[in-house]
C-alpha positions in Angstrom: -53.5 -0.1 -22.1 -50.8 -0.5 -24.8 -47.4 -2.1 -24.0 -45.7 1.3 -24.7 -48.0 3.0 -22.2 -47.5 0.5 -19.5 -43.7 0.9 -19.8 -44.0 4.6 -19.4 -46.4 4.8 -16.4 -44.6 6.2 -13.3 -41.5 7.3 -15.3 -40.8 11.0 -15.4 -40.4 12.6 -18.8 -36.8 12.4 -19.9 -35.8 9.9 -17.3 -34.0 7.7 -19.7 -32.0 10.5 -21.2 -31.0 11.8 -17.7 -29.9 8.4 -16.6 -27.7 7.9 -19.5 -26.2 11.3 -19.0 -25.4 10.6 -15.4 -23.9 7.3 -16.4 -21.7 9.0 -19.0 -20.6 11.5 -16.5 -19.7 8.9 -14.0 -17.6 7.0 -16.6 -15.8 10.2 -17.6 -15.1 11.1 -14.0 -13.7 7.6 -13.3 -11.6 7.9 -16.4 -10.1 11.1 -15.2 -9.3 9.4 -11.8 -7.5 6.6 -13.7 -5.3 9.0 -15.6 -4.5 11.0 -12.4 -3.7 7.8 -10.4 -1.1 6.9 -13.0 0.5 10.3 -12.8 1.7 11.0 -9.2 3.3 14.3 -10.2 -0.1 15.6 -11.4 -1.6 16.6 -14.7 -2.7 20.0 -16.2 -6.3 20.5 -17.2 -5.2 20.6 -20.9 -3.4 17.3 -20.6 -6.3 15.6 -18.9 -8.7 16.9 -21.5 -6.5 15.6 -24.4 -5.9 12.2 -22.7 -9.7 11.7 -22.0 -10.7 13.2 -25.4 -12.9 15.6 -23.7 -13.5 19.4 -24.0 -11.5 21.5 -21.4 -14.8 22.9 -20.1 -16.3 19.4 -19.6 -13.0 18.2 -18.0 -13.0 21.1 -15.7 -16.6 20.6 -14.6 -16.0 16.9 -13.8 -12.8 17.8 -11.9 -14.7 20.4 -9.9 -17.3 17.7 -9.0 -14.7 15.3 -8.0 -12.8 17.9 -5.9 -16.0 18.8 -4.0 -16.2 15.2 -2.8 -12.4 15.0 -1.9 -11.4 12.7 -4.7 -9.0 15.1 -6.5 -7.1 18.2 -5.5 -5.5 21.1 -7.5 -2.1 22.4 -6.7 -2.3 26.2 -6.4 1.1 27.1 -7.6 1.1 25.3 -11.0 -2.5 24.3 -11.3 -1.8 20.6 -11.6 -4.5 18.1 -10.6 -3.9 15.1 -8.4 -5.7 12.4 -6.7 -6.7 13.3 -3.2 -7.0 11.3 0.1 -10.5 9.8 -0.6 -9.3 8.1 -3.8 -6.4 6.6 -1.9 -8.6 5.4 0.9 -10.9 3.7 -1.6 -8.0 2.0 -3.3 -6.5 1.1 0.0 -9.7 -0.5 1.3 -9.5 -3.1 -1.5 -5.9 -4.0 -0.5 -6.8 -4.1 3.2 -9.6 -6.6 2.2 -7.1 -8.8 0.6 -5.2 -8.8 3.9 -1.7 -8.2 2.5 -1.3 -4.7 3.7 -3.0 -5.1 7.0 -1.2 -8.3 7.8 2.1 -7.0 6.7 2.1 -3.9 8.9 3.3 -5.7 12.2 6.1 -7.3 10.1 7.1 -3.9 8.7 7.3 -2.6 12.3 9.4 -5.6 13.3 11.8 -5.1 10.4 12.3 -1.5 11.4 12.8 -2.5 15.0 15.4 -5.1 14.2 17.3 -3.1 11.6 16.8 0.5 12.5 15.8 1.2 8.9 12.8 2.1 6.8 10.6 -0.9 5.8 8.4 -0.8 2.8 5.8 -2.9 1.1 5.0 -2.8 -2.6 3.0 -4.5 -5.4 3.5 -4.7 -9.2 1.4 -2.6 -11.6 2.5 -3.2 -15.1 6.2 -2.5 -15.4 6.3 -0.5 -12.1 6.3 -1.2 -8.5 3.8 0.8 -6.4 4.6 1.4 -2.7 1.6 0.9 -0.4 2.9 0.8 3.1 5.9 2.0 5.0 7.3 2.0 8.5 9.9 4.9 8.8 13.3 4.5 10.4 13.7 6.5 13.6 17.1 7.8 12.3 17.4 11.4 11.3 18.8 10.4 7.9 16.3 8.0 6.5 14.6 6.8 3.3 11.0 8.1 2.9 8.8 7.0 0.0 5.4 8.7 -0.7 2.6 6.0 -0.5 1.3 5.4 -4.0 4.6 6.4 -5.7 6.1 4.2 -8.3 9.5 2.8 -9.4 10.5 0.8 -12.4 10.6 -2.9 -11.7 14.1 -3.2 -13.1 15.4 -0.4 -11.0 14.3 -0.9 -7.4 14.6 -3.6 -4.8 10.9 -4.3 -4.5 10.6 -4.2 -8.2 13.5 -6.6 -8.9 12.2 -9.1 -6.3 8.8 -9.1 -8.1 10.3 -9.3 -11.6 12.6 -12.2 -10.7 9.7 -14.3 -9.3 7.3 -13.6 -12.1 6.4 -16.1 -14.8 9.3 -16.6 -17.1 7.3 -15.7 -20.3 5.8 -12.6 -18.7 9.2 -11.5 -17.4 10.8 -12.0 -20.9 8.0 -10.0 -22.6 8.6 -7.2 -20.2 12.3 -7.2 -20.7 12.3 -7.6 -24.5 9.2 -5.6 -25.3 11.2 -3.3 -27.5 10.8 -0.3 -25.2 14.2 0.8 -23.8 14.6 0.2 -20.1 15.2 3.5 -18.2 18.8 4.0 -16.7 17.6 5.7 -13.6 21.2 6.1 -12.2 24.6 5.0 -13.5 24.3 1.8 -11.5 20.8 0.7 -13.0 20.9 -2.6 -14.8 19.0 -1.9 -18.0 20.2 -4.4 -20.6 18.0 -7.5 -20.8 21.0 -9.9 -20.7 22.4 -8.4 -17.5 19.0 -8.3 -16.0 18.2 -12.0 -16.7 21.5 -13.0 -15.0 20.6 -10.8 -12.1 17.1 -12.4 -11.9 18.6 -15.8 -11.7 20.9 -14.8 -8.8 17.9 -13.2 -7.0 15.9 -16.4 -7.2 18.9 -18.5 -6.0 19.4 -16.3 -2.9 15.8 -15.5 -2.3 16.2 -11.8 -2.1 17.0 -8.7 -4.4 19.5 -6.1 -3.8 19.3 -2.5 -5.0 22.9 -1.1 -5.0 22.2 2.6 -5.8 20.1 1.5 -8.9 17.1 3.7 -8.0 18.9 6.5 -6.1 22.6 7.3 -5.5 23.6 6.8 -2.0 20.8 4.4 -1.2 20.9 0.6 -0.6 17.9 -1.6 -0.4 17.1 -5.3 -0.1 13.8 -6.9 -0.8 12.0 -10.3 -0.9 8.7 -11.5 -2.3 5.4 -12.5 -0.6 3.6 -15.2 -2.4 -0.1 -16.1 -2.9 -1.7 -19.6 -2.6 -0.4 -20.4 -6.1 3.3 -19.4 -5.3 2.8 -16.3 -7.6 4.3 -13.0 -6.3 1.7 -11.0 -4.5 3.8 -8.2 -3.1 7.2 -7.6 -1.8 8.8 -6.0 1.3 12.1 -4.3 1.6 14.5 -2.5 4.0 16.3 0.6 2.7 18.7 3.2 4.0 21.8 5.1 3.2 25.0 3.3 2.2 26.7 4.7 5.3 24.6 2.4 7.5 24.0 -0.4 4.9 27.3 -1.2 3.3 27.7 -4.3 1.1 28.3 -6.8 3.9 25.3 -5.6 5.9 23.2 -5.6 2.8 23.6 -9.4 2.4 22.9 -10.0 6.0 19.8 -8.0 5.9 18.7 -9.9 2.8 18.4 -13.1 4.9 16.3 -11.4 7.5 14.0 -9.7 4.9 13.5 -13.1 3.2 12.7 -14.8 6.4 10.1 -12.2 7.3 8.6 -12.2 3.8 8.2 -16.0 4.1 6.4 -15.6 7.5 4.0 -13.1 5.9 3.3 -15.6 3.1 2.5 -18.2 5.6 0.3 -15.8 7.5 -1.7 -15.2 4.3 -2.0 -18.8 3.5 0.4 -18.5 0.6 2.6 -21.0 -1.0 6.4 -20.7 -1.2 7.8 -21.6 -4.6 9.7 -24.8 -4.8 
């Protein structure tokens, strides 16, 4: 029997082609999930098709397949597509495996119990902070962040804490990339020189303050959790309305948030920076 015939025995006709087609569909579907995960407000079919360089009909077919398995959902009013619960669970399972989310939850509950305010945990993704866990304040007026939502690093408490503790070259590249930093509110620090001065102050005191820089009327204080190389792994924060967190309380909460962030670092086997 020839080598060619030996290779083909037991293989259904067209198997190679079908396998390649399935792989291509899988890659395309995962690409759509990536685009959707980076767009928390959702994307229209036409936008997704253009971003993925696919025909609208192909994009729609892939989205329907993902929807049938619970990975994406379509908003009925505007027709926008978003990631659904199953996608979040898969992503969250990776973070749980790293222990940072799972081991931080009791500390977030403790922060809320001791402060009466909402406690959050976030990580860095590029130039944004992504919120992965939250323990809500029992107060009627409280800060609530949708899990998976993002905030600019330079315009949020968690983001500023992560930004301040980054490698100097990496931080400098982000702040001087040429892209204009968004001024989210009138209080947002968006000029590189002012931000560098703020970063030095954050490193000196061990926590970052957000004074209505992400949302008017909201104060936040955050501190970093570090990995075994003393590199920022995540950050926790406490946030609430200015009426309950005036300037003097903001600084007092900073010391508590830093202390609890350090305890999480130790729990994870991390190393505090010297």
